[in-house]
C-alpha positions as CSV (number, residue, x, y, z in Angstrom):
1,M,-9.6,8.9,-117.3
2,E,-11.0,5.5,-116.4
3,I,-9.2,3.3,-118.8
4,A,-10.8,0.0,-117.3
5,D,-13.2,-0.8,-114.5
6,G,-11.9,1.1,-111.6
7,V,-8.4,1.6,-113.1
8,F,-7.7,5.2,-113.9
9,F,-5.0,6.5,-116.2
10,F,-3.5,10.1,-115.6
11,A,-1.2,11.2,-118.3
12,G,2.4,12.5,-117.4
13,R,4.3,15.0,-119.4
14,S,6.6,14.9,-122.3
15,G,10.3,14.9,-121.6
16,E,11.5,15.9,-125.0
17,R,12.6,19.2,-123.8
18,L,14.0,20.4,-120.6
19,R,11.4,22.4,-118.4
20,R,9.9,22.2,-115.1
21,G,8.0,19.1,-114.7
22,A,9.3,17.6,-117.9
23,G,9.0,13.8,-118.0
24,S,6.8,13.4,-115.0
25,V,5.4,9.9,-115.4
26,N,2.1,8.6,-116.1
27,V,0.3,7.7,-112.9
28,V,-2.2,4.8,-112.4
29,V,-4.8,4.7,-109.7
30,V,-6.7,1.6,-108.9
31,R,-9.9,1.9,-107.0
32,G,-11.3,-1.1,-104.7
33,E,-12.3,-0.6,-101.0
34,A,-9.5,1.9,-100.9
35,L,-7.1,3.4,-103.6
36,A,-3.8,2.1,-104.7
37,M,-1.5,4.8,-106.8
38,L,1.2,3.4,-108.9
39,D,4.2,5.8,-109.2
40,A,3.6,9.5,-108.4
41,G,5.5,11.6,-110.8
42,V,7.0,14.9,-109.8
43,T,5.9,18.1,-108.1
44,R,7.7,20.6,-110.1
45,G,6.0,23.0,-112.8
46,G,2.4,22.1,-111.4
47,A,2.7,18.5,-112.4
48,F,1.3,17.3,-108.9
49,H,-1.4,20.1,-108.7
50,S,-2.5,19.0,-112.1
51,L,-2.6,15.4,-111.1
52,R,-4.6,16.2,-107.9
53,G,-7.1,18.1,-109.7
54,R,-7.6,15.6,-112.5
55,M,-8.2,12.8,-109.7
56,R,-10.6,15.0,-108.0
57,A,-12.5,15.3,-111.2
58,C,-12.8,11.4,-111.3
59,G,-14.0,11.3,-107.8
60,L,-10.8,10.2,-106.3
61,G,-9.1,11.7,-103.3
62,L,-5.4,11.6,-102.2
63,R,-6.6,11.0,-98.6
64,D,-8.1,7.6,-99.8
65,V,-4.7,6.2,-101.1
66,R,-3.9,3.3,-99.0
67,W,-0.7,2.2,-100.9
68,L,1.5,4.4,-103.0
69,A,3.7,1.6,-104.9
70,H,6.6,2.5,-107.1
71,T,8.0,0.8,-110.2
72,H,11.6,1.7,-109.4
73,S,13.7,4.4,-107.8
74,H,14.0,7.1,-110.5
75,W,13.1,10.6,-109.5
76,D,10.4,11.2,-112.2
77,H,8.6,8.3,-110.6
78,I,9.1,9.2,-106.8
79,N,9.5,12.9,-106.4
80,A,5.8,13.6,-105.5
81,S,5.6,10.8,-102.9
82,A,5.9,12.9,-100.0
83,A,3.2,15.3,-101.2
84,V,0.9,12.2,-101.7
85,Q,1.7,11.2,-98.1
86,R,1.2,14.6,-96.7
87,A,-2.3,14.7,-98.1
88,G,-3.5,11.4,-96.4
89,V,-2.4,8.1,-95.0
90,A,-0.4,6.4,-97.9
91,R,2.0,3.8,-97.1
92,L,4.9,3.5,-99.5
93,A,5.8,0.3,-101.2
94,A,8.6,-0.5,-103.6
95,P,10.7,-3.5,-105.1
96,S,13.0,-4.6,-102.5
97,A,16.3,-4.0,-104.7
98,E,15.1,-0.3,-105.0
99,V,14.5,0.6,-101.4
100,A,18.0,1.5,-100.7
101,L,18.0,3.9,-103.5
102,I,14.7,5.5,-102.8
103,E,15.8,6.2,-99.1
104,D,19.2,7.6,-100.1
105,P,19.0,10.6,-102.5
106,G,22.7,10.9,-103.1
107,K,23.1,7.0,-104.0
108,N,20.1,7.4,-106.1
109,F,21.6,10.3,-108.0
110,R,24.8,8.3,-108.8
111,G,22.6,5.6,-110.3
112,F,21.5,7.9,-113.0
113,L,25.0,8.5,-114.6
114,T,28.0,8.6,-112.4
115,D,27.9,4.8,-111.6
116,F,29.1,4.4,-115.2
117,G,32.6,5.4,-113.9
118,A,35.1,6.5,-116.3
119,L,32.4,5.9,-119.1
120,A,30.2,8.6,-117.7
121,S,32.1,11.3,-119.5
122,E,31.4,9.5,-122.9
123,V,27.7,10.2,-122.4
124,F,27.7,13.5,-120.4
125,P,31.3,15.2,-121.2
126,Y,30.4,17.9,-118.7
127,P,30.7,18.3,-114.7
128,S,28.3,15.9,-112.9
129,V,26.9,19.0,-111.2
130,L,25.3,20.2,-114.5
131,A,23.4,16.9,-114.6
132,R,22.3,17.3,-110.8
133,L,21.2,20.9,-111.8
134,A,19.0,19.7,-114.8
135,I,17.5,17.0,-112.6
136,W,16.7,19.4,-109.9
137,Y,15.4,22.1,-112.5
138,A,13.0,19.5,-114.1
139,W,12.0,17.4,-111.1
140,G,12.8,19.1,-107.8
141,R,14.7,17.9,-105.0
142,Q,14.4,14.2,-104.0
143,P,12.4,14.1,-100.7
144,R,13.6,11.9,-97.8
145,L,11.4,8.8,-98.0
146,R,10.8,5.9,-96.0
147,V,9.5,2.6,-97.6
148,E,7.2,0.7,-95.4
149,R,7.0,-2.4,-97.5
150,A,9.7,-4.1,-99.8
151,L,8.0,-5.9,-102.4
152,E,9.2,-9.3,-104.2
153,D,7.9,-11.0,-107.4
154,G,4.4,-12.3,-106.8
155,D,3.5,-10.2,-103.8
156,V,0.0,-8.8,-103.8
157,L,-1.2,-5.4,-102.7
158,E,-4.9,-5.5,-101.4
159,V,-7.2,-2.6,-101.8
160,G,-10.3,-4.7,-102.0
161,R,-8.8,-6.1,-105.4
162,R,-5.6,-7.6,-106.1
163,I,-2.5,-5.9,-107.6
164,Q,0.2,-8.3,-108.2
165,V,4.0,-7.3,-108.3
166,V,5.6,-8.6,-111.4
167,A,9.5,-8.5,-111.5
168,L,10.4,-6.8,-114.7
169,P,14.1,-6.0,-114.4
170,G,16.1,-4.5,-117.1
171,H,15.5,-0.8,-117.0
172,T,17.0,-1.1,-113.5
173,V,18.0,-4.5,-111.8
174,G,15.1,-4.1,-109.3
175,H,12.5,-2.7,-111.5
176,A,9.0,-4.1,-111.4
177,G,5.5,-3.8,-112.8
178,Y,2.1,-4.2,-111.5
179,W,-0.5,-6.7,-112.8
180,I,-4.3,-6.1,-112.1
181,P,-5.7,-9.4,-113.2
182,D,-9.5,-8.6,-112.9
183,A,-8.9,-5.9,-115.4
184,G,-6.3,-7.4,-117.7
185,V,-4.1,-4.2,-117.0
186,L,-0.2,-4.4,-116.8
187,V,1.4,-1.3,-115.4
188,T,5.0,-1.6,-117.0
189,G,6.9,1.4,-115.5
190,D,10.1,1.9,-117.8
191,L,10.2,-1.6,-119.3
192,I,9.5,0.3,-122.6
193,D,9.4,3.9,-123.3
194,L,6.9,4.7,-126.2
195,E,7.8,8.5,-126.1
196,N,11.5,9.0,-125.6
197,S,13.5,6.0,-126.5
198,Q,14.2,3.4,-129.2
199,G,11.8,0.9,-127.7
200,M,13.7,-0.7,-124.8
201,D,14.4,1.7,-121.9
202,L,17.9,1.3,-121.1
203,N,19.3,4.7,-120.0
204,N,21.2,4.4,-117.0
205,P,24.1,2.6,-115.5
206,R,21.7,0.1,-113.6
207,S,20.2,-1.0,-116.7
208,D,20.8,-4.5,-117.9
209,Y,20.0,-5.7,-121.5
210,G,19.7,-9.4,-121.0
211,M,17.3,-8.8,-118.0
212,A,15.2,-6.4,-120.2
213,L,14.8,-9.1,-122.9
214,D,13.5,-11.6,-120.5
215,S,11.2,-9.2,-118.8
216,L,9.5,-8.4,-122.3
217,R,9.0,-12.2,-122.9
218,R,7.5,-12.3,-119.4
219,A,5.1,-9.4,-120.2
220,L,4.1,-11.0,-123.4
221,E,3.3,-14.3,-121.5
222,L,0.7,-12.5,-119.3
223,E,-1.3,-11.5,-122.3
224,P,-2.7,-8.2,-121.1
225,E,-5.5,-6.4,-122.5
226,I,-4.2,-3.1,-121.7
227,L,-0.5,-1.9,-121.3
228,I,0.3,1.3,-119.5
229,P,3.9,2.5,-119.7
230,A,5.4,5.1,-117.6
231,H,6.0,7.5,-120.7
232,G,3.8,7.5,-123.7
233,E,0.1,6.5,-124.3
234,P,-1.6,3.1,-123.0
235,T,-2.1,0.5,-125.5
236,V,-5.6,-1.1,-125.6
237,G,-6.5,-4.6,-127.0
238,R,-4.8,-7.7,-126.4
239,H,-3.7,-8.1,-130.1
240,R,-2.3,-4.6,-130.3
241,V,-0.4,-5.0,-126.9
242,Q,1.1,-8.2,-128.2
243,Q,2.2,-6.2,-131.2
244,V,3.7,-3.3,-129.2
245,L,5.6,-5.9,-126.9
246,S,6.8,-8.0,-129.7
247,A,8.3,-5.0,-131.8
248,A,9.9,-3.8,-128.6
249,L,11.6,-7.4,-128.2
250,S,12.4,-8.0,-131.8
251,G,13.8,-4.5,-132.1
252,G,16.0,-5.2,-128.9
253,L,17.1,-8.6,-130.1
254,A,18.5,-6.7,-133.2
255,Y,20.7,-4.1,-131.2
256,P,23.7,-6.1,-131.0
257,E,23.9,-6.9,-134.9
258,R,23.1,-3.2,-135.5
259,I,26.1,-2.1,-133.4
260,R,28.3,-4.8,-135.1
261,E,27.2,-3.5,-138.6
262,A,27.8,0.0,-137.5
263,L,31.4,-0.8,-136.3
264,G,32.3,-2.7,-139.3
265,N,36.1,-3.0,-139.3
266,R,36.3,0.5,-137.6
267,V,37.3,1.5,-134.2
268,L,34.6,4.0,-132.8
269,R,34.1,6.0,-129.8
270,L,30.7,6.0,-128.5
271,G,29.8,9.5,-129.8
272,K,30.4,8.4,-133.3
273,L,28.9,4.9,-132.8
274,M,25.6,6.0,-131.5
275,P,24.5,8.1,-134.5
276,A,25.4,5.3,-136.9
277,V,23.2,2.9,-134.9
278,F,20.4,5.2,-134.3
279,P,20.4,8.3,-136.8
280,D,18.3,11.3,-136.5
281,V,18.1,11.2,-132.7
282,P,17.0,14.7,-131.5
283,L,19.6,16.6,-129.4
284,S,17.4,16.4,-126.3
285,M,17.3,12.4,-126.5
286,R,21.1,12.2,-127.4
287,A,22.4,11.3,-124.0
288,M,19.6,8.9,-123.3
289,T,20.3,7.1,-126.6
290,M,24.0,7.0,-125.8
291,M,23.3,5.3,-122.5
292,L,21.2,2.7,-124.3
293,V,24.0,1.9,-126.7
294,L,26.6,1.9,-123.8
295,V,24.4,-0.7,-122.0
296,V,24.3,-3.0,-125.0
297,L,27.9,-2.6,-125.7
298,L,28.8,-3.5,-122.2
299,H,26.5,-6.6,-122.6
300,M,28.4,-7.4,-125.9
301,E,31.8,-6.8,-124.2
302,R,30.8,-9.3,-121.4
303,T,29.7,-12.0,-124.0
304,G,32.7,-11.6,-126.2
305,Q,31.1,-9.7,-129.2
306,V,33.1,-6.5,-128.9
307,Q,36.1,-5.4,-127.0
308,R,37.2,-1.9,-125.7
309,S,40.4,-0.1,-126.6
310,E,41.9,3.4,-126.0
311,R,42.0,6.2,-128.5
312,S,43.8,9.4,-127.4
313,G,43.1,8.2,-123.8
314,R,39.4,7.7,-124.3
315,P,37.6,4.4,-124.7
316,A,36.6,3.1,-128.3
317,W,35.0,0.0,-129.4
318,M,35.7,-2.7,-132.0
319,R,34.2,-6.0,-133.2
320,V,35.5,-9.4,-132.1
321,E,35.4,-11.8,-135.0
């Protein structure tokens, strides 16, 4: 649908249960003299076929896409990139810190989970090949891609109107959003997740809690009229957008204290701590939420708020007074 003048929003798919195409992201297309596509989703389960059909219904053709720009390297955002390029002349752009991961599928996969090192088994206590199979089943194989333009904060993509790169690290260290000033639209990628997470989207070894807080503050300063996340519905209206971003920020700022309260005087492993911090998390979101708690714990460990110990050869966490 056309959510603002010349800015089209195409909803992705829910990631709440494992199925082909699950979690394929929202895609935004900006129309000027040519088209720019922001993220591409996945090809599995007919997700890309559906996207192409909905674009046609809006009078938009893949052959007219000049730039395909990504918010970051994760497969649910980039998997359909090769299909977009095959359909036309789209050039691939991405934040500079994400380029090496986009161009190296093996390195990119490790950044989902195994780069946590020994802590990875606390989140996913199974062979990593099962995680690889789940990703392959839902999203397909990552294509070999070549990024033509590495983007920095403040860079502009031109398609007859300006699309400005806004560094929004946190979900990954190179994560970026896209600001369309003439429409007041901010495309936030995985800065927040309005569908599958607790607000802040910190669900991988390359997430950084402190960076994410700063990025939420920056998004607030832009005062967008429309906020489009990668997962979940857009938010329309400046006041409502400020409410959503402020809620994510205030909720995120409370994470360390919630963790400290859940720990109390106990020493807890991650599997016991996570449900004490975030009760009633569905099974499908358990691993994602455990990663969020782990990312915050690692920040708290670096800042002297908690410390790690060993229980039966496995890491556990305690408060530092």
